[in-house]
C-alpha positions in Angstrom: 0.3 -25.7 6.3 0.2 -28.5 3.8 3.3 -28.6 1.6 1.3 -27.7 -1.5 0.1 -24.5 0.1 3.5 -23.4 1.4 5.2 -20.7 -0.7 8.6 -21.6 -2.1 11.7 -19.7 -1.0 11.7 -18.0 -4.5 8.1 -16.9 -4.0 8.9 -15.5 -0.6 11.9 -13.6 -2.0 9.8 -12.1 -4.7 7.2 -10.9 -2.2 9.9 -9.4 0.0 11.4 -7.6 -3.0 8.0 -6.3 -4.0 7.3 -5.1 -0.5 10.7 -3.4 -0.3 9.9 -1.6 -3.6 6.5 -0.4 -2.3 8.2 0.8 0.9 10.7 2.7 -1.2 8.0 4.3 -3.4 6.0 5.4 -0.4 9.1 6.8 1.4 8.6 10.5 2.4 4.8 10.3 2.7 3.0 11.0 6.0 2.0 7.9 7.9 -1.8 8.3 7.3 -1.2 8.6 3.5 1.0 5.5 3.5 -1.5 3.6 5.6 -4.5 4.6 3.4 -2.5 3.4 0.3 -1.6 0.1 1.9 -5.2 -0.5 3.1 -6.4 0.2 -0.5 -3.8 -1.6 -2.6 -2.6 -4.4 -0.4 -5.7 -5.1 1.8 -8.3 -4.3 -0.8 -10.4 -2.1 1.4 -12.9 0.3 -0.2 -12.4 4.0 0.3 -15.3 4.2 2.7 -13.9 1.3 4.8 -10.5 3.1 4.9 -12.2 6.3 6.0 -14.0 4.5 8.8 -10.9 2.6 9.9 -8.7 5.7 10.0 -11.4 7.9 11.5 -11.3 10.5 8.6 -13.7 11.7 6.0 -14.1 10.0 2.6 -12.8 13.2 0.9 -9.6 12.9 3.1 -9.1 9.3 2.0 -9.6 10.2 -1.7 -7.1 13.1 -1.3 -4.6 10.8 0.5 -4.8 8.1 -2.1 -4.4 10.6 -4.9 -1.3 12.0 -3.2 0.2 8.5 -2.7 -0.5 7.6 -6.3 1.1 10.8 -7.6 4.1 10.3 -5.3 4.6 6.7 -6.5 4.5 7.9 -10.1 7.0 10.5 -9.4 9.3 8.1 -7.5 9.1 5.5 -10.3 10.3 8.1 -12.9 13.4 8.9 -10.8 
């Protein structure tokens, strides 16, 4: 990578810290719910694309994302 495109050590540390916080917030959720959340929020996939990738219905993805969101809100307030 060209030097101007390489993230600084500080940027990498911030990303690691953010990922650790996301992992903490999602702790305790089933794997599929965590995966759906990550695909939605970090990968930017649509709900229909997530449903296709995970092999579940759109309603299941909607339910999983709602569950993950509420879980994160609850974890943040603790």
